[in-house]
GUVO-362742 format. One line per 10 residues: for each residue x, y, z of C-alpha. Coordinates in nm, 4 decimals. Layout:
<rs>
X:Y:Z; ...
</rs>
This chain:
<rs>
-3.3742:4.0894:0.5902; -3.0307:3.9693:0.4807; -2.9932:3.5923:0.4554; -2.7476:3.4283:0.6950; -2.5865:3.1041:0.5843; -2.6432:2.7941:0.7957; -2.2764:2.7672:0.8994; -2.2999:3.1068:1.0737; -2.6607:3.0868:1.1834; -2.6158:2.7558:1.3653
-2.2617:2.8086:1.4953; -2.2219:2.6644:1.8461; -2.2647:2.9311:2.1178; -2.1834:2.7328:2.4317; -1.9532:2.4470:2.5243; -2.2491:2.2092:2.5501; -2.3570:2.2854:2.1914; -2.0229:2.1853:2.0410; -2.0587:1.8845:1.8085; -1.7861:1.6238:1.7820
-1.5294:1.7893:2.0122; -1.6793:1.7237:2.3547; -1.3427:1.6212:2.5020; -1.1918:1.9625:2.4241; -1.4987:2.1612:2.5267; -1.5214:1.9918:2.8647; -1.1481:2.0342:2.9317; -1.1628:2.4097:2.8689; -1.4801:2.4392:3.0721; -1.3217:2.2686:3.3732
-1.0074:2.4813:3.3370; -1.2207:2.7932:3.3810; -1.4037:2.6460:3.6817; -1.0770:2.5460:3.8521; -0.9086:2.8785:3.7677; -0.6311:2.7025:3.5752; -0.6495:2.8937:3.2479; -0.3189:2.8907:3.0578; -0.1786:3.1983:2.8873; -0.1573:3.0376:2.5380
-0.3453:2.7613:2.3540; -0.2821:2.5931:2.0195; -0.5865:2.4458:1.8386; -0.4932:2.1983:1.5608; -0.7272:2.0259:1.3178; -0.8651:2.0142:0.9654; -1.1053:2.2732:0.8316; -1.4586:2.2916:0.9680; -1.3952:2.0967:1.2882; -1.4788:2.3808:1.5311
-1.1455:2.5509:1.6112; -1.2686:2.9093:1.5687; -1.6081:2.8338:1.7248; -1.4532:2.6964:2.0448; -1.2027:2.9835:2.0507; -1.4900:3.2340:2.0491; -1.6851:3.0392:2.3127; -1.3721:3.0297:2.5296; -1.3192:3.4045:2.4856; -1.6827:3.4782:2.5715
-1.6639:3.2582:2.8821; -1.3481:3.4368:3.0057; -1.4930:3.7874:2.9569; -1.8663:3.7245:3.0213; -2.0110:4.0000:3.2400; -2.2562:3.7575:3.4049; -2.0078:3.4764:3.4628; -2.0163:3.3074:3.8031; -1.7879:3.0705:3.9883; -2.0453:2.7904:3.9471
-2.0727:2.8099:3.5668; -1.8219:2.8382:3.2864; -2.0811:2.8795:3.0125; -2.1146:3.2273:2.8539; -2.4544:3.3926:2.8936; -2.4706:3.5070:2.5275; -2.6768:3.8062:2.6443; -2.4324:4.0600:2.7864; -2.2616:4.3231:2.5721; -1.9311:4.1384:2.5776
-2.0804:3.8062:2.4580; -2.2837:3.9733:2.1837; -1.9854:4.1758:2.0637; -1.7627:3.8662:2.0487; -2.0304:3.6766:1.8551; -2.0444:3.9577:1.5983; -1.6641:3.9835:1.5863; -1.6742:4.3471:1.7039; -1.5350:4.3265:2.0565; -1.2298:4.5497:2.0992
-1.0822:4.3227:2.3664; -1.1096:4.0019:2.1605; -0.8931:4.0561:1.8534; -0.9165:3.8046:1.5722; -0.6158:3.8119:1.3372; -0.5845:3.6315:1.0052; -0.2203:3.5250:0.9907; -0.2510:3.4538:0.6193; -0.2766:3.8291:0.5487; -0.0589:3.9450:0.8394
0.2489:3.7314:0.7920; 0.5292:3.9841:0.8377; 0.7318:4.0731:1.1414; 0.5974:4.4315:1.1333; 0.2438:4.3072:1.2033; 0.3706:4.1066:1.4993; 0.5603:4.4070:1.6371; 0.2403:4.6102:1.6199; 0.0610:4.3317:1.8094; 0.3317:4.3276:2.0766
0.3075:4.7021:2.1223; -0.0713:4.6987:2.1648; -0.0670:4.3956:2.3964; 0.0927:4.6006:2.6716; -0.2230:4.8143:2.7082; -0.4951:4.7034:2.9476; -0.8287:4.5781:2.8052; -1.0936:4.8468:2.7517; -1.3810:4.6917:2.9495; -1.3145:4.3180:2.9958
-1.0985:4.1104:3.2241; -0.8684:3.9845:2.9483; -0.7362:4.0989:2.6128; -0.7601:3.7851:2.3992; -0.5824:3.7365:2.0662; -0.7253:3.4694:1.8328; -0.4704:3.4133:1.5525; -0.6154:3.1952:1.2765; -0.3918:2.9977:1.0368; -0.0935:3.0821:1.2533
0.1344:2.8546:1.0488; 0.1332:3.1235:0.7762; 0.3557:3.3521:0.9836; 0.7132:3.3857:0.8692; 0.9990:3.2535:1.0784; 1.1001:3.6074:1.1781; 0.7427:3.6821:1.2831; 0.7357:3.3644:1.4948; 1.0623:3.4611:1.6600; 0.9302:3.8092:1.7344
0.6162:3.6581:1.8887; 0.8073:3.4004:2.0889; 0.8946:3.6110:2.3943; 0.5448:3.7575:2.4247; 0.3798:3.4125:2.4121; 0.6211:3.2773:2.6702; 0.5725:3.5606:2.9247; 0.2689:3.7695:2.8269; 0.1157:4.0331:3.0548; -0.1320:3.8943:3.3058
-0.4262:4.0416:3.1156; -0.3344:3.8794:2.7765; -0.4401:3.5367:2.6485; -0.3445:3.3798:2.3142; -0.5466:3.1262:2.1129; -0.3618:3.0059:1.8027; -0.5442:2.7989:1.5401; -0.3874:2.6058:1.2531; -0.4642:2.3333:1.0010; -0.0936:2.2485:0.9599
0.0636:2.2186:1.3061; 0.3854:2.0726:1.1653; 0.4651:2.4186:1.0219; 0.4435:2.5886:1.3619; 0.7855:2.6280:1.5223; 0.8499:2.3783:1.8036; 0.9509:2.6690:2.0267; 0.6004:2.8136:1.9852; 0.4281:2.4789:2.0395; 0.6223:2.4136:2.3593
0.4841:2.7340:2.5118; 0.1190:2.6493:2.4362; -0.1348:2.3967:2.5557; -0.2097:2.1977:2.2433; -0.5531:2.0536:2.1567; -0.6014:1.8317:1.8507; -0.9457:1.8510:1.6899; -1.0607:1.5253:1.5312; -1.2695:1.4885:1.2178; -1.6323:1.4857:1.3224
-1.7944:1.1396:1.2811; -2.0503:1.1106:1.0033; -2.3246:1.0058:1.2451; -2.2818:1.3193:1.4587; -2.2840:1.5429:1.1514; -2.6018:1.3733:1.0259; -2.7690:1.4227:1.3642; -2.6858:1.7939:1.3631; -2.8120:1.8272:1.0044; -3.1377:1.6598:1.1065
-3.1828:1.9157:1.3856; -3.1163:2.2027:1.1439; -3.3599:2.0620:0.8863; -3.6314:2.0515:1.1530; -3.5556:2.4103:1.2528; -3.5745:2.5182:0.8880; -3.8978:2.3261:0.8244; -3.7413:2.0960:0.5652; -3.8290:1.7283:0.5269; -3.5291:1.5079:0.4571
-3.4784:1.1344:0.4343; -3.2275:0.9872:0.6749; -3.0318:0.8395:0.3835; -3.0164:1.1833:0.2201; -2.8795:1.3463:0.5362; -2.6295:1.0632:0.5785; -2.5166:1.1200:0.2212; -2.4659:1.4922:0.2869; -2.2813:1.4159:0.6098; -2.0541:1.1682:0.4346
-1.9813:1.4217:0.1603; -1.8672:1.6615:0.4331; -1.5761:1.4230:0.5067; -1.5575:1.5082:0.8759; -1.6087:1.8840:0.8330; -1.9248:2.0317:0.9813; -1.8847:2.3538:0.7861; -1.8524:2.1688:0.4539; -2.1643:1.9645:0.5312; -2.3613:2.2772:0.6251
-2.2477:2.4566:0.3086; -2.3614:2.1578:0.1039; -2.6981:2.1533:0.2787; -2.7274:2.5270:0.2142; -2.6731:2.4640:-0.1550; -2.9464:2.1997:-0.1621; -3.1976:2.4191:0.0208; -3.1358:2.7058:-0.2208; -3.3269:2.5227:-0.4977; -3.6473:2.5639:-0.2991
-3.7358:2.1960:-0.2524; -3.9193:2.1101:0.0682; -3.8041:1.7489:0.0781; -3.4571:1.6083:0.0265; -3.4166:1.2577:-0.1188; -3.1161:1.0480:-0.2158; -3.2077:1.0603:-0.5861; -3.2250:1.4407:-0.5819; -2.8922:1.4678:-0.4025; -2.7178:1.2326:-0.6451
-2.8500:1.4342:-0.9372; -2.7700:1.7784:-0.7958; -2.4278:1.6934:-0.6503; -2.3028:1.4930:-0.9478; -2.2713:1.1738:-0.7444; -2.3203:0.8328:-0.9041; -2.6424:0.6641:-0.8085; -2.5867:0.3830:-0.5636; -2.7754:0.1294:-0.7717; -2.5593:0.2083:-1.0763
-2.2397:0.1457:-0.8803; -2.3963:-0.1745:-0.7440; -2.4690:-0.2905:-1.0996; -2.1199:-0.1947:-1.2188; -1.9532:-0.3982:-0.9431; -2.1917:-0.6870:-1.0135; -2.0591:-0.6927:-1.3713; -1.7031:-0.6947:-1.2348; -1.7912:-0.9888:-1.0102; -1.9249:-1.1920:-1.3045
-1.6227:-1.1089:-1.5212; -1.8299:-0.9389:-1.7939; -1.5681:-0.6881:-1.9132; -1.7843:-0.5572:-2.1971; -2.0721:-0.4754:-1.9628; -1.8308:-0.3110:-1.7185; -1.6993:-0.0734:-1.9846; -2.0488:0.0082:-2.1112; -2.1842:0.0901:-1.7648; -1.8793:0.3001:-1.6773
-1.9188:0.4920:-2.0017; -2.2866:0.5566:-1.9254; -2.1989:0.7008:-1.5837; -1.9337:0.9294:-1.7328; -2.1653:1.0405:-2.0135; -2.4244:1.1373:-1.7515; -2.1824:1.3921:-1.6067; -1.9849:1.1893:-1.3516; -1.6183:1.2887:-1.3421; -1.3439:1.0294:-1.3758
-1.2194:1.0844:-1.0226; -1.5709:1.0730:-0.8769; -1.6276:0.7345:-1.0429; -1.3057:0.5909:-0.8995; -1.3807:0.7295:-0.5523; -1.7302:0.5781:-0.5620; -1.5831:0.2386:-0.6556; -1.3304:0.2614:-0.3721; -1.6065:0.3353:-0.1214; -1.8177:0.0505:-0.2578
-1.5342:-0.2037:-0.2442; -1.4516:-0.0834:0.1061; -1.8089:-0.1577:0.2146; -1.7868:-0.5026:0.0559; -1.4616:-0.5687:0.2417; -1.6141:-0.4684:0.5771; -1.9203:-0.6844:0.5124; -1.7032:-0.9767:0.4069; -1.4902:-0.9544:0.7203; -1.7278:-0.8242:0.9886
-2.0707:-0.9349:0.8661; -2.3904:-0.7572:0.7732; -2.4519:-0.6183:1.1226; -2.1281:-0.4186:1.1282; -2.1536:-0.0472:1.2080; -1.8359:0.0314:1.0171; -2.0149:0.0758:0.6850; -2.2286:0.3623:0.5574; -2.4644:0.2669:0.2759; -2.7096:0.5502:0.2050
-2.9416:0.4567:-0.0784; -2.8389:0.0887:-0.0788; -2.9810:-0.2105:0.1041; -2.7066:-0.3630:0.3240; -2.8465:-0.7081:0.2478; -2.7849:-0.6565:-0.1256; -2.4303:-0.5444:-0.0504; -2.3747:-0.8476:0.1724; -2.4861:-1.0860:-0.1016; -2.2536:-0.9140:-0.3466
-1.9650:-0.9286:-0.0980; -1.9862:-1.3093:-0.0984; -1.8822:-1.3068:-0.4653; -1.5396:-1.1640:-0.3786; -1.2441:-1.3005:-0.1894; -1.1083:-1.0874:0.0977; -0.7605:-1.0786:-0.0549; -0.9050:-0.9789:-0.3922; -1.1003:-0.6918:-0.2328; -0.7914:-0.5537:-0.0585
-0.5961:-0.5644:-0.3834; -0.8807:-0.4056:-0.5806; -0.8975:-0.1152:-0.3356; -0.5212:-0.0662:-0.3606; -0.5336:-0.0672:-0.7405; -0.8208:0.1828:-0.7515; -0.6501:0.4166:-0.5035; -0.3349:0.4118:-0.7167; -0.5531:0.4849:-1.0201; -0.7117:0.7814:-0.8404
-0.3694:0.9376:-0.7869; -0.2575:0.8734:-1.1425; -0.5576:1.0176:-1.3263; -0.5006:1.3597:-1.1710; -0.1938:1.4121:-1.3880; -0.2567:1.1667:-1.6710; -0.3339:1.2905:-2.0221; -0.5318:0.9739:-2.1030; -0.7148:0.9203:-1.7750; -1.0099:0.7528:-1.9474
-0.7821:0.4885:-2.0964; -0.6343:0.4187:-1.7533; -0.9824:0.3784:-1.6047; -1.0929:0.1385:-1.8786; -0.7748:-0.0663:-1.8412; -0.8155:-0.1013:-1.4648; -1.1849:-0.1907:-1.4924; -1.1079:-0.4678:-1.7412; -0.8247:-0.5822:-1.5175; -1.0640:-0.6135:-1.2232
-1.3264:-0.7906:-1.4302; -1.0783:-1.0501:-1.5612; -0.9281:-1.1297:-1.2208; -1.0857:-1.4762:-1.2232; -0.8479:-1.5807:-1.5000; -0.5731:-1.6051:-1.2376; -0.6263:-1.9731:-1.1536; -0.4085:-2.2505:-1.0183; -0.1602:-2.4150:-1.2567; -0.2884:-2.7637:-1.1697
-0.6334:-2.6541:-1.2869; -0.4884:-2.5372:-1.6186; -0.3006:-2.8657:-1.6641; -0.6070:-3.0691:-1.5638; -0.8015:-2.9064:-1.8463; -0.5759:-3.0793:-2.1019; -0.7047:-3.4098:-2.2457; -0.5548:-3.7104:-2.0606; -0.2683:-3.8659:-2.2638; -0.2417:-4.2271:-2.3742
-0.0792:-4.4956:-2.1590; 0.2504:-4.4828:-2.3498; 0.2742:-4.1055:-2.3223; 0.1680:-4.1251:-1.9586; 0.4663:-4.3498:-1.8856; 0.7013:-4.1002:-2.0510; 0.5334:-3.8170:-1.8572; 0.5932:-4.0026:-1.5319; 0.9594:-4.0528:-1.6231; 1.0107:-3.6862:-1.7111
0.8054:-3.5139:-1.4422; 0.7860:-3.7697:-1.1610; 1.1406:-3.9145:-1.1191; 1.2027:-4.2323:-0.9162; 1.2156:-4.2070:-0.5412; 1.5557:-4.0921:-0.4198; 1.6461:-3.9187:-0.7451; 1.6328:-3.5387:-0.8029; 1.3357:-3.4147:-1.0081; 1.3647:-3.3327:-1.3749
1.5687:-3.0187:-1.4359; 1.3036:-2.8254:-1.6207; 1.0540:-2.8847:-1.3381; 1.3209:-2.7643:-1.0924; 1.3811:-2.4506:-1.2985; 1.0082:-2.3861:-1.3198; 0.9628:-2.4293:-0.9442; 1.2577:-2.1966:-0.8815; 1.1041:-1.9363:-1.1121; 0.7719:-1.9435:-0.9244
0.9362:-1.9586:-0.5827; 1.1022:-1.6297:-0.6725; 0.7620:-1.4767:-0.7468; 0.6135:-1.5990:-0.4176; 0.9010:-1.5507:-0.1741; 1.0573:-1.2343:-0.3132; 0.9363:-0.9440:-0.1000; 1.0031:-0.7016:-0.3873; 0.7301:-0.8415:-0.6136; 0.3999:-0.6574:-0.6231
0.0879:-0.8630:-0.5490; -0.0984:-0.9961:-0.8474; -0.4373:-0.8527:-0.9291; -0.7630:-1.0083:-0.8202; -0.7958:-1.3704:-0.7115; -0.4368:-1.4796:-0.7447; -0.4613:-1.8476:-0.6518; -0.7562:-2.0747:-0.5897; -0.6778:-2.4288:-0.4868; -1.0390:-2.5534:-0.4614
-0.9639:-2.7431:-0.1423; -0.6271:-2.8836:-0.2564; -0.2792:-2.7600:-0.1672; -0.1997:-2.4133:-0.2947; 0.1067:-2.3189:-0.4995; 0.3175:-2.2050:-0.2027; 0.2666:-2.5407:-0.0248; 0.3575:-2.7378:-0.3390; 0.6729:-2.5319:-0.3893; 0.7800:-2.5654:-0.0249
0.7352:-2.9442:-0.0495; 0.9239:-2.9479:-0.3808; 1.2133:-2.7474:-0.2312; 1.2280:-2.9800:0.0706; 1.2459:-3.2812:-0.1617; 1.5363:-3.1226:-0.3496; 1.7293:-3.0411:-0.0315; 1.6974:-3.4003:0.1014; 1.7795:-3.5735:-0.2297; 2.1159:-3.7637:-0.2346
2.4049:-3.6177:-0.4277; 2.4607:-3.7355:-0.7812; 2.7776:-3.9460:-0.8189; 2.8941:-3.7128:-1.0935; 2.8393:-3.3827:-0.9091; 3.1176:-3.1232:-0.9491; 3.1629:-3.1153:-0.5727; 3.2678:-3.4827:-0.5727; 3.4753:-3.4976:-0.8898; 3.6128:-3.1468:-0.9409
3.6397:-2.9935:-1.2874; 3.4954:-3.2188:-1.5549; 3.5951:-3.1969:-1.9214; 3.3224:-3.0746:-2.1560; 3.0750:-3.3402:-2.2509; 3.1512:-3.5817:-1.9658; 2.9342:-3.4322:-1.6898; 2.5817:-3.5284:-1.5935; 2.4302:-3.2096:-1.7404; 2.4281:-3.0745:-2.0950
2.6096:-2.7547:-1.9860; 2.9738:-2.6616:-2.0420; 3.1561:-2.6753:-1.7039; 3.2815:-2.3584:-1.5407; 3.6290:-2.2214:-1.6090; 3.8888:-2.2218:-1.3348; 3.9604:-1.8493:-1.2957; 3.8817:-1.6859:-0.9619; 3.5621:-1.5044:-1.0671; 3.4000:-1.8153:-1.2075
3.5087:-2.0217:-0.9065; 3.3491:-1.7741:-0.6655; 3.0162:-1.7526:-0.8505; 2.8928:-2.1144:-0.7930; 3.0077:-2.0990:-0.4313; 2.8091:-1.7766:-0.3869; 2.4951:-1.9244:-0.5440; 2.5149:-2.2355:-0.3284; 2.5583:-2.0242:-0.0154; 2.2642:-1.7965:-0.1005
2.0413:-2.0910:-0.1875; 2.0829:-2.2227:0.1664; 2.0092:-1.8822:0.3195; 1.7196:-1.7483:0.1129; 1.5001:-1.8545:-0.1789; 1.4394:-1.4862:-0.2563; 1.7674:-1.4668:-0.4529; 1.6822:-1.7332:-0.7117; 1.6605:-1.4580:-0.9734; 2.0404:-1.4799:-0.9862
1.9802:-1.7543:-1.2420; 1.9406:-1.4595:-1.4806; 2.2794:-1.3124:-1.3882; 2.6530:-1.3809:-1.3747; 2.9490:-1.2469:-1.1805; 3.1186:-1.0301:-1.4409; 3.4239:-0.9001:-1.2526; 3.5605:-0.7825:-0.9191; 3.7382:-0.4462:-0.9199; 3.8641:-0.2618:-0.6131
3.6680:-0.4999:-0.3880; 3.3433:-0.4252:-0.5741; 3.1674:-0.7185:-0.7415; 2.9810:-0.6358:-1.0633; 2.6889:-0.8755:-1.1162; 2.5496:-0.8519:-1.4669; 2.1846:-0.9484:-1.5319; 2.0407:-1.0579:-1.8637; 1.7714:-0.8293:-2.0122; 1.5045:-1.0556:-1.8583
1.6411:-0.9725:-1.5128; 1.6467:-0.5933:-1.5545; 1.3623:-0.5534:-1.3032; 1.5525:-0.7444:-1.0348; 1.8687:-0.5435:-1.1044; 1.6785:-0.2201:-1.0510; 1.4963:-0.3357:-0.7361; 1.7887:-0.5087:-0.5683; 2.0102:-0.2034:-0.6154; 1.8034:-0.0248:-0.3478
1.7021:-0.2918:-0.0966; 1.8448:-0.5513:0.1387; 1.9181:-0.8094:-0.1316; 2.2365:-0.6267:-0.2297; 2.3565:-0.6310:0.1335; 2.2778:-1.0041:0.1582; 2.4913:-1.0796:-0.1483; 2.7682:-0.8457:-0.0310; 2.7874:-1.0231:0.3063; 2.8123:-1.3621:0.1342
3.0903:-1.2413:-0.0970; 3.2771:-1.0900:0.1962; 3.2679:-1.4251:0.3771; 3.3818:-1.6190:0.0688; 3.6681:-1.3816:-0.0203; 3.7627:-1.3005:0.3388; 3.7648:-0.9347:0.2321; 3.5085:-0.6565:0.2501; 3.3236:-0.6631:-0.0819; 3.0620:-0.4297:-0.2238
2.8033:-0.5219:-0.4885; 2.6557:-0.3371:-0.7825; 2.4201:-0.4635:-1.0535; 2.4339:-0.4135:-1.4289; 2.2136:-0.5219:-1.7191; 2.3658:-0.7089:-2.0146; 2.2255:-0.6298:-2.3592; 2.4338:-0.9037:-2.5261; 2.2144:-1.2122:-2.5885; 2.5188:-1.4432:-2.6051
2.6421:-1.3264:-2.2655; 2.2919:-1.3666:-2.1297; 2.2651:-1.7271:-2.2450; 2.6095:-1.8114:-2.1070; 2.5343:-1.6511:-1.7686; 2.2017:-1.8297:-1.7425; 2.3673:-2.1659:-1.8180; 2.6383:-2.1073:-1.5587; 2.3844:-2.0024:-1.2951; 2.1544:-2.2970:-1.3595
2.4456:-2.5371:-1.3295; 2.5479:-2.3726:-1.0032; 2.2066:-2.3944:-0.8358; 2.1116:-2.7397:-0.9668; 2.0217:-2.9893:-0.6899; 2.3297:-3.1994:-0.7658; 2.5739:-2.9144:-0.6909; 2.7580:-2.9056:-0.3584; 3.0412:-2.6563:-0.2870; 3.3858:-2.8119:-0.2398
3.5271:-2.8285:0.1094; 3.7994:-2.5825:0.2131; 4.1495:-2.6998:0.2968; 4.3587:-2.5840:0.5897; 4.4669:-2.2716:0.3994; 4.1066:-2.1577:0.3518; 4.1115:-2.2355:-0.0240; 3.8569:-2.4467:-0.2037; 3.9729:-2.8034:-0.2467; 3.9480:-2.9248:-0.6070
3.9838:-3.3071:-0.6094; 4.0927:-3.4689:-0.9296; 3.8311:-3.6033:-1.1658; 3.7780:-3.9792:-1.1363; 3.9329:-4.2071:-1.3930; 3.6699:-4.3602:-1.6201; 3.8589:-4.6872:-1.5909; 3.8237:-4.7023:-1.2115; 3.6445:-5.0142:-1.0872; 3.2774:-4.9904:-0.9919
3.3537:-4.9949:-0.6178; 3.4605:-4.6290:-0.6425; 3.1040:-4.5413:-0.7342; 2.8131:-4.5294:-0.4935; 2.6409:-4.8647:-0.4735; 2.3254:-4.7172:-0.3204; 2.2369:-4.5146:-0.6309; 2.1691:-4.6428:-0.9824; 2.3801:-4.5185:-1.2675; 2.2468:-4.2159:-1.4525
2.3135:-4.1536:-1.8197; 2.2737:-3.8018:-1.9571; 2.1263:-3.7538:-2.3017; 2.2410:-3.4460:-2.5000; 1.9585:-3.1979:-2.5405; 1.9146:-3.1406:-2.9135; 1.6407:-2.9596:-3.1068; 1.5168:-3.2966:-3.2301; 1.4891:-3.4274:-2.8737; 1.3066:-3.1111:-2.7652
1.0541:-3.1569:-3.0465; 1.0040:-3.5188:-2.9383; 0.9523:-3.4193:-2.5745; 0.6989:-3.1514:-2.6685; 0.4812:-3.4172:-2.8323; 0.3471:-3.4838:-2.4842; 0.0697:-3.2211:-2.4397; 0.1219:-3.2096:-2.0628; 0.4945:-3.1388:-2.0994; 0.4274:-2.8808:-2.3708
0.1763:-2.7054:-2.1440; 0.4280:-2.7018:-1.8575; 0.6964:-2.5518:-2.0812; 0.4638:-2.2876:-2.2297; 0.2515:-2.1892:-1.9296; 0.5273:-2.2056:-1.6664; 0.8054:-2.0730:-1.8934; 1.0110:-2.3841:-1.8197; 1.3459:-2.4896:-1.9663; 1.4721:-2.8406:-2.0424
1.8189:-2.8432:-1.8891; 1.8841:-3.2164:-1.8508; 1.7331:-3.5431:-1.9747; 1.8480:-3.8692:-1.8179; 1.7964:-4.2411:-1.8571; 1.7587:-4.4602:-1.5470
</rs>
């Protein structure tokens, strides 16, 4: 006797036997009972979800010779039901649109549809993969589907409904078939295993059901493959070996090595899995599923029904989940999913996998800056006093410039919505304030600090060497006058534009402002060219110039221009800068510089005098003698812009 595969042998024969699509089966059943059967239906869904099976059941129910007004279920015994089940009924025509795509095939269908059915009540056309029809074929079919003869019914099935013309969809009753839940597939597989006399562990059936990915036919084909080896009992270990899946305990051990940060062990275990026949993509997919289970356990607890862990004790997974932070798990899943897409086309996919695994294992190295600074040996009392003067300025005075520049640099990384999230555990405060809170407090302190008596806003243009900063003052041409006003305006509106410290306003031509970034700001130039930051800057320039102004970004490869632009930008956004007030003509007022011989009453009595010290290489070497300051400059990429004496 010829063998019949499980997918055909155990195909649903009645509406009540349908698995996973009860909402559709019951709707069609009640439509028959209430005599409200439409002339055309559109079944949409992924492969193996029951579209063709329900179409055949529906056709059998409409043409069943023993049908009664009290039941909509086919009898599966009359000649019509048996012929439809075998695919031999002359009144139920199944058409594969993939091989009958042309308009000539549709014209032949239209011609034959006008004839009455041979022995049944209806002539039913089941067109599978209907999206494969050409546009001309759809147009030819359109009129017939809209107003078919009374004896004709259409059932269209497709896996890609977006390719079906809207004019066709509007003339059909549409039903969307969902992916069948893993639990329902496993229950059906258990019933089939009992019918076939096969013993199977529940975990093994759950593993097969999960491999089916919502498709009953795929799960049944996989079970057929397992039964073909002649084994009378299915276990998880046998399935993992036969299907090329990684063993659950090996993935558990691999993730345990990631949690402990043992990069060498991670690479060795991954190599062992690949050497045992596991494909690169299968390894990444297994890690994604495992991290997803850890995330669900971390968020919802060990009793959650959202996870599927065949072959693994949920308690072991729950203990492992406590070793990861929720944010770290979400980022790890995102990184692995991006890796899965990349290795499909990469020539060195193994190198990418190794790099990502090491990256995940070393995530704990992303620690708070205060922890890194605390690890340095405490300085002596004399050095501590100098540290306090440089890093902790007196109350009422602005903080040291290099600390301000460092805070601005990190505020850009936190507040800028263009930056990608860091990998792993980005920041751990160990109960203290995190970086974002420290930076917000630091920014608030800067905004409330009193103005310096020598700020450009109070004294106008200052000759070189007489200001309170070791930076050459701006020139007086229009472009360089607009740039500090723009930076001051943007600083009030958004901290996400602090990367302009790496840029300068190069020129304005035909109402288009060209902002040139240094090579270090090339990433911002590329990102801002395509997002809302460019519009934000353009609106600010338009308000300052009182003329519609566009913005474009360029990258400067000239190191001298880069240094000059960075100095100008830092001077413009320093806490002591305030834009000059506008006069009645809308122009910026530029008060004369104060006379050095003016009496002391012209200076603010509430603030102590501040003396700027020129920043020389010798002074920088002296400052770096403090290990805490040196660590701040190296780790935070800080710059010494101004040194003062109080």
